[in-house]
N, C-alpha and C positions, 0 to 999 in steps of 0.2 A: 212745188216743182222748181228745180234749179233754173235761174234766169241768167241774163247776161253776166252779172258779176261773178256768180258761182262758176259758170263755165269758163270764163276768162281766167279766173283764179286756178281752176283745174288745169287749163291749158298750159299756163306758165310752169306750174309745179311738175306736170308730166314731162314737159320738154327738158326740165332739169334732170329727170330720172330715166326716161326711156328714149330720149332723142338720140338717134344713132345706134340704139341697141337692137339686137336681133331677137325675134320671137323664137324660142327654143322648144316651146310646148304649148298646147291648147287643151283646155278642159271645157266641155259643154255639158252643163247639168240640165239645161232647159232648152231643147232644140227650137222651141217657139220664139226664143229671143234672137235667133239668127234667121237668115232668109235663104240659106242653102243647106244641103245635107252636111251634117257635122264632119264627115270625112272630107268633103270638098273644101269646107272651111279650113280644116287643118292643113290640107295639101297646099292651099293658096297662101297661107300665112306663115307656117313654120319655115324658118330659114330666111325670112324677109326681115329687113330692118325698118324701123319706124324713123323716117328721116325728117318728118315734120308733123306737128299737131296743129291743126287749124281750127278756128272757131268761126261758125256762122250762126248768129243769133244764139239759140239754145242748143245748137248742135256742136259736137266735136267731130272733126274729120282727121283720122289717122292716115297719113300719106305713107304707103309702103314703097320700098325701093323696087318692087317688081311691077309697079304701075297700078296696083290695086289701091282701093280706098276702103277704110272701115268707118262707117257712118254711125255715130252714137247719138241717141236721144234718150236721156234718162227718164223723162216723163215724171209722173208723181211717184215718189218713194224710192227712186233710183239714186245710187251713190257709188263712189269709187274708193278703193283702198289699195295702196301699193306697199308691199312688204313681204315678209315670210309667212309660212303657214302658222307659225307660233304667234306672230304679231297680229294676224288678221282678227277682226271682230267676230263675235260669235253669231254670225248671220250667214245665211245661205248665199253663195255666189253662183249666179246663173251661168256666168262665163268667167274663165280665168285665162289670161295670157301670161305665159311664163317667159321671163327674161333672165339673162345670166346674173343680173344684180337684184332680182326680186320678182314677185308676181304682181300682176295688175288684176284685181278682183272687181268684177262688175256685179254689184249687189242690188237686190230689190228690183230687178228688171221684169216685173210682172206686166207692166204696160210698156216699158222702155225696150230698146233693142240695139243690137250691134250688127249692122248689115254689111256684108262684103259686096262691093260694087266696083264696076269699071269707072274710069274717070268720067266718061260720058254719062253713065247712069247716075253717078253721084251729083254731077252738075244738074241733071234733069230733076232730081229729087229736091234740089235747093232752089230751083229756078223761080219759084213763086214767092220766095222770101223777099221782103222789102230790104232797103239798105241798112247797113249797120249804123247804130246810133253815133258812132265815132267817125264815120266816113267823112273825110274832109270836104267832100262835095255836098254834104247834107248840112248846109247852113240853115239859119232860122227860116229864111224864105222858102228854101227847098223842103224843109221839114213841114211847114204849113201847107205847102202845095200837095204833100202826100195825102192830106185829109180834105182837099177841095172836093166838093160835091157829096161828101159823106153827110148822112142825115141822122144818125143815131146818137147815143150818148158818148161822151168823150172817153171814159175809161175803156169800154169795149173796143173803141177805135184804136186806142193806144196799145192794147194787148193783141190786136189783130196782126199776126206776123207778116201779112202781106203789105202792111203799111210801113212798119219799122220792125226789124227783127231783133228779138231778145228781151223785150219788155213783157213782164208777167204781172200777176196779181199784186205781189208785194211792192215792187218798185214803181208800178203805176200809181199806187196810193202815195208813195213817198214823193214822187215827182210832182204830183198834183198839189200836195200840201206845200211843198217848197215854192211852187209857182202861185199859190193862193187861189186855185181854181177848183170848184166842186167837181167831183167825179161824175155826177149825173147831168152836168150841163150839156145841152145839145151842141154837137160839133159846130153848126153854123153860127152859134152865138159867141164863139171864141174870136176875139178881135186880134189885130196884128200884134198889139202889145202883149196879149195873153200868149200867143204863139212864141213870141220872143222869150218871155219868161219861162215858158214850158220847155223850150229848146235848151236854154241854159240849165234849168233844173235837171233835165234828163241827163245831160253830160256830167254835171257835178255829182248827182246822186249815184249814178252807175260807176263812175270812176272811183269815188270814195269807197263805195261798197266793195268793189273788186280789190282795192288796195288793202282793205281790212279782211279779206278772205271770204267774203260773202256771208250768208247766214246758215250754211249747212252745219248740222250738229256734229256729224262724224268726221274726225280728222282724216286726212288723206294718207298719212303714214304715222308710224310710231314716233312719238315725240313732237308731232306737228302742233305748234302753238300759233299758227297763222290762220288756219281755217276757222270760219265761223264768227270772227270778231265783229263783223258788220251788224250783227244783231243789236249791238250796243249803240249803233247809229240810228236805228229806226225811230222815227218821230211819231208815227201814227199807226203803222201796220201792227195788228194784233195787240193793240194797247187800249182796248175799249174801256172807257171810264177813267182812264188816267189823265192827268193834266197835260194839256198841250205845252210842249217846251217853248213855244213862241209866246202864247198869250195866257196860259194857265187855265183856259176853258177845258171842259170835259170832252175827250175824244169819243166820237159816236161810231157805232158799228151799224151798217145797213147792208142791203143787197143791191147791186147794180147789175142788171142782166144775169141774175143768178149767181153772181160772184160775191163772196163776202168782201166788204169794202169798209175802210176806216178813214175818217176825215174829221177835221175840226170845223164846226159850224161858224165859229167866229173868224178864223183865218181864211176860211173858204166859204164866204157867204153866197147866197143865191144872187144871180146877176140882177 
């Protein structure tokens, strides 16, 4: 599932391509991927310009100049492609937004969705999200305070979107490895120094991954050489049995609260 870096990368590339552009056509192949009748969706979007693309956690919000919002959550398997019919990948697009300079294809939205909402309804849908990892107000102390009173294991707490928005399975593992903390440690056992390290690791890991295009396999447009390069930065995620880049020990795969989890037992010892 795309996480903070992938969605931030998408946001920047989309602003370069559709910022200020008007929607001139809409195709809905899977009505279940939207929340209103396809005719209403078309009436409310065609002719409107996308004046801004915002990211909140794992969501993208397309701000239309008619006051409406398009709320996107790609979920597992979802991706985007911008280009012509000839350039698009050989995969089914559940939704297509047509612009004068190309089409935006929403692919793999079997679980994901693109919902047409009012400003108020969009805000309501996002109200339970925690702060953004890069929020300037979220210093190390405020970050630690988000987890005060939590009693479960640390990794599930990090991926709980009500605590901090945008962290998922992959980057939780990467953050914890960089901070030297086991993913299954109980939250109350993390001390102030641990929260300080984890806060710094969170920002470094997410920013570097976004700068390298996240780990999405499919390019956003024809000739895209930026998307997906962050896979080369991954230290532990999906690297079972490989040597840890820090210590050379073998990376272990386990499950934490039902999620596949990768860590180094040497660099991330039991407390």
